[in-house]
C-alpha positions in Angstrom: -1.0 2.5 -12.6 -2.5 2.6 -9.1 -2.1 -0.7 -7.2 -3.8 -1.5 -3.9 -4.1 -4.8 -2.0 -4.8 -6.0 1.5 -1.3 -7.1 2.5 -0.7 -6.4 6.3 -2.6 -8.0 9.2 -4.2 -5.9 11.9 -1.5 -7.1 14.3 1.3 -5.9 11.9 -0.5 -2.5 11.6 -0.6 -2.1 15.3 3.1 -2.9 15.6 3.9 -0.4 12.8 1.8 2.3 14.7 4.0 1.6 17.8 7.1 2.7 15.8 6.0 6.3 16.5 8.0 5.7 19.7 11.2 5.0 17.7 11.2 8.2 15.7 14.0 10.8 15.9 13.4 14.1 17.8 15.0 16.4 15.1 12.8 16.3 12.0 14.5 19.2 10.2 17.2 17.0 8.6 14.5 14.7 7.1 12.2 17.4 5.6 12.8 20.1 3.1 10.0 22.5 3.9 11.3 25.2 1.5 9.0 27.8 2.9 5.9 25.7 1.9 5.4 24.0 5.2 6.3 24.5 8.9 6.3 22.4 11.9 4.2 23.3 15.0 4.1 21.3 18.3 7.2 19.3 17.1 5.4 16.9 14.7 2.5 18.8 13.2 3.2 19.6 9.6 1.1 22.5 8.1 1.1 24.4 4.9 2.3 28.0 5.2 0.2 29.0 2.1 -2.1 27.3 -0.4 -4.3 24.3 0.2 -5.3 22.6 3.3 -2.4 20.5 4.5 -2.1 19.5 8.2 -1.2 16.2 9.8 1.3 14.8 12.3 4.3 13.2 10.8 6.9 10.8 12.3 10.1 9.5 10.7 10.6 5.7 10.8 14.1 4.5 10.1 14.9 1.2 8.4 16.5 -0.6 11.3 16.7 -4.3 12.4 13.4 -3.8 14.2 11.5 -2.2 11.3 13.2 -3.8 8.3 10.6 -6.5 7.9 8.0 -3.8 7.0 10.3 -2.1 4.5 11.1 -5.4 2.9 7.5 -6.7 2.7 6.2 -3.5 1.1 9.1 -3.3 -1.4 8.8 -6.9 -2.4 5.0 -6.4 -3.0 5.7 -3.2 -5.0 8.3 -5.0 -7.2 5.9 -7.9 -7.8 2.8 -5.8 -8.7 4.7 -3.2 -10.8 7.3 -5.4 -12.4 9.9 -2.8 -11.3 13.3 -4.1 -10.1 14.6 -2.9 -6.8 18.1 -1.5 -6.5 19.4 -3.4 -3.4 22.5 -1.2 -3.3 20.3 1.8 -2.3 17.7 0.6 0.2 14.9 2.9 1.4 16.3 4.3 4.6 13.3 6.1 6.0 9.5 6.3 5.6 7.0 8.4 7.4 4.1 7.6 9.7 1.2 10.0 9.3 -1.5 10.6 11.9 -4.5 12.8 10.7 -6.8 14.0 13.5 -10.1 15.8 13.2 -9.8 18.7 10.7 -6.6 17.4 9.2 -6.3 17.0 5.4 -3.8 17.0 2.5 -4.9 19.0 -0.4 -4.7 17.8 -4.0 -1.1 17.6 -5.2 1.5 15.5 -7.0 4.8 14.4 -5.4 7.1 14.4 -8.5 7.5 18.2 -8.3 10.0 21.0 -7.6 12.2 20.0 -4.7 11.2 16.3 -5.2 12.6 15.6 -8.7 14.1 12.3 -7.6 10.7 10.9 -6.4 9.4 8.1 -8.6 6.7 6.2 -6.6 4.7 6.4 -3.5 4.1 3.3 -1.4 1.8 3.2 1.5 0.0 1.2 4.2 -3.5 2.0 5.5 -3.0 1.3 9.3 -6.5 1.7 10.6 -10.2 2.2 9.5 -11.6 3.8 12.7 -12.3 7.2 11.4 -14.7 9.1 9.1 -13.8 11.4 6.3 -10.2 11.1 5.3 -10.9 9.5 1.9 -7.7 8.9 0.0 -8.4 9.7 -3.7 -6.0 9.3 -6.6 -6.6 10.2 -10.2 -5.1 7.8 -12.8 -3.4 8.7 -16.1 -6.8 9.1 -17.8 -8.0 11.4 -15.0 -10.3 8.7 -13.5 -10.9 8.9 -9.8 -9.7 6.0 -7.8 -10.7 5.7 -4.1 -8.1 3.9 -2.0 -9.5 1.3 0.4 -9.8 2.2 4.0 -9.4 -1.4 5.0 -6.7 -1.9 7.6 -3.5 -3.4 6.1 -4.2 -2.2 2.6 -0.9 -1.5 0.7 -0.9 1.0 -2.2 1.5 2.2 -4.9 1.4 4.8 -7.6 3.7 7.0 -9.6 4.8 10.3 -8.1 3.1 12.1 -11.0 -0.4 10.9 -10.0 -2.6 13.6 -8.6 -3.9 12.6 -5.1 -5.4 14.0 -1.9 -6.6 13.1 1.6 -10.0 14.6 2.5 -10.6 16.2 5.8 -11.0 13.9 8.8 -14.4 14.4 10.5 -14.0 12.0 13.4 -11.4 9.6 14.8 -7.8 9.4 13.6 -6.3 8.2 10.3 -2.9 6.4 10.5 -0.8 5.5 7.5 2.7 4.8 6.3 4.1 6.7 3.3 7.3 5.4 1.7 8.8 7.5 -1.0 10.6 5.6 -3.7 13.3 7.6 -5.5 15.2 6.9 -8.8 18.0 5.5 -6.6 15.8 2.8 -5.0 14.8 1.2 -8.3 16.4 0.2 -11.5 15.0 2.5 -14.1 14.8 1.5 -17.8 16.5 4.0 -20.0 15.4 4.5 -23.6 18.2 5.2 -26.0 15.8 6.3 -28.8 
């Protein structure tokens, strides 16, 4: 299932964007690039081969200052998905993405080699002052789902869902991506 709902105010989104100033300077311990990606100009993540992937990425830690955002997004996710949160393993970081003109993220899934523990993606659309940059997901029946560009829209979908960000043609697109791993939730285990 793909869930989306206007959840955050414009003021909250502006505050979240300001967290770019809190991010650590060494990103290598947060990203496993495995030869698929490289960083240029400190925060610009680009693909080394394959599809069009380029955007600026910033790590936001779950701290006393940012905890409200993590909690609000996780509570919403639990309510809409009916998935229980494992409070013994909180989400410790998320990423703030800034796409400029020409940036995009080619069609992919996140539950893939190197990311086997990923279960869900949560996100927040932080602004709508850009053109292009459509966020498209495909549901389990291969139906296209366009994610709202409305500022403050929260979204959630399983890591096996195919998705992409189309090329930005003007302005900048800002968003939060919060990966949820098998440790952050209480997964149901089938014995049969």
